[in-house]
C-alpha positions in Angstrom: 0.0 0.0 0.0 1.2 3.5 -0.8 0.3 6.4 1.4 0.7 10.0 0.6 0.8 13.4 2.4 -0.9 15.8 0.0 1.2 18.8 1.0 4.4 16.8 0.4 3.5 15.9 -3.2 5.2 17.9 -5.9 3.2 21.0 -6.7 2.9 22.1 -10.3 1.7 25.5 -11.4 -0.1 24.6 -14.6 -1.5 28.1 -15.2 -1.8 31.4 -13.3 -3.7 30.7 -10.1 -3.9 26.9 -10.7 -1.7 24.6 -8.6 -2.1 20.8 -8.8 -0.7 17.8 -7.1 -1.1 14.4 -8.8 -1.2 10.8 -7.6 -1.2 8.3 -10.5 -2.4 4.7 -10.2 -2.7 1.8 -12.5 -6.4 2.5 -13.4 -7.0 6.1 -12.3 -5.4 9.4 -11.6 -6.3 11.6 -8.6 -5.5 15.4 -8.7 -5.7 17.9 -5.9 -6.2 21.5 -7.3 -5.8 24.8 -5.5 -7.5 27.6 -7.4 -7.3 31.3 -7.0 -10.5 33.4 -7.1 -11.6 34.1 -10.7 -9.4 31.5 -12.3 -11.1 30.1 -15.4 -10.6 26.6 -16.8 -11.2 26.8 -20.5 -13.7 24.7 -22.3 -12.2 21.3 -23.2 -13.0 17.6 -23.3 -11.0 14.4 -22.9 -11.7 10.6 -23.1 -11.4 10.2 -19.4 -14.4 9.9 -17.1 -14.1 12.5 -14.3 -15.5 12.9 -10.9 -14.7 15.6 -8.4 -15.6 17.2 -5.1 -15.1 20.7 -3.8 -13.2 20.5 -0.5 -13.1 24.3 0.2 -14.7 27.3 -1.6 -16.9 27.0 -4.6 -16.6 26.6 -8.4 -19.0 27.2 -11.3 -19.0 24.3 -13.7 -20.4 24.1 -17.2 -20.8 20.5 -18.4 -22.3 20.2 -21.8 -25.1 22.8 -21.7 -25.7 22.7 -18.0 -24.2 25.3 -15.6 -24.0 24.7 -11.8 -22.3 26.1 -8.8 -20.7 23.4 -6.7 -19.8 24.4 -3.1 -17.8 22.8 -0.4 -19.1 19.3 0.2 -20.6 19.0 -3.3 -19.6 16.5 -5.9 -19.9 16.1 -9.7 -19.5 13.7 -12.5 -18.4 14.5 -16.1 -18.8 11.7 -18.6 -16.0 10.9 -21.1 -15.7 13.3 -24.1 -18.2 15.8 -22.8 -17.2 19.4 -23.3 -16.8 21.2 -19.9 -15.3 24.3 -18.3 -15.1 25.9 -14.9 -14.5 29.1 -12.9 -13.3 29.5 -9.3 -15.8 31.6 -7.4 -13.9 32.0 -4.1 -10.3 32.6 -3.1 -8.3 29.5 -2.3 -10.8 26.9 -3.4 -9.6 23.3 -3.3 -11.0 20.7 -5.6 -10.2 16.9 -5.7 -10.7 15.2 -9.0 -10.4 11.6 -10.1 -9.9 10.4 -13.7 -10.3 7.0 -15.3 -8.5 5.7 -17.2 -5.3 7.4 -15.9 -4.3 10.8 -17.3 -1.0 10.0 -18.9 -0.5 13.7 -19.6 -0.5 14.4 -15.8 1.7 11.6 -14.6 4.6 12.7 -12.4 
């Protein structure tokens, strides 16, 4: 069994105001995001199924044609190949996302 301390994982700044820490497994990838207020995640899609939860703060998600605000304690599911985007609504929001199959582009 592997155990991790999130704060000790390598932090990558992937865009202004977006920091992520990644744990890659055989069949899934888990990503911890720290987002600054107002940060926008551009519209995109990928073949990975995606689930997430907001651990602190809130985010606005657009999945397909549906827009929702997800607050701390809320969770969401994004099917494979569905166009989606997001925006951080509060300072220092934290989001945990899981992807399957693994995100090869995010492996450490």
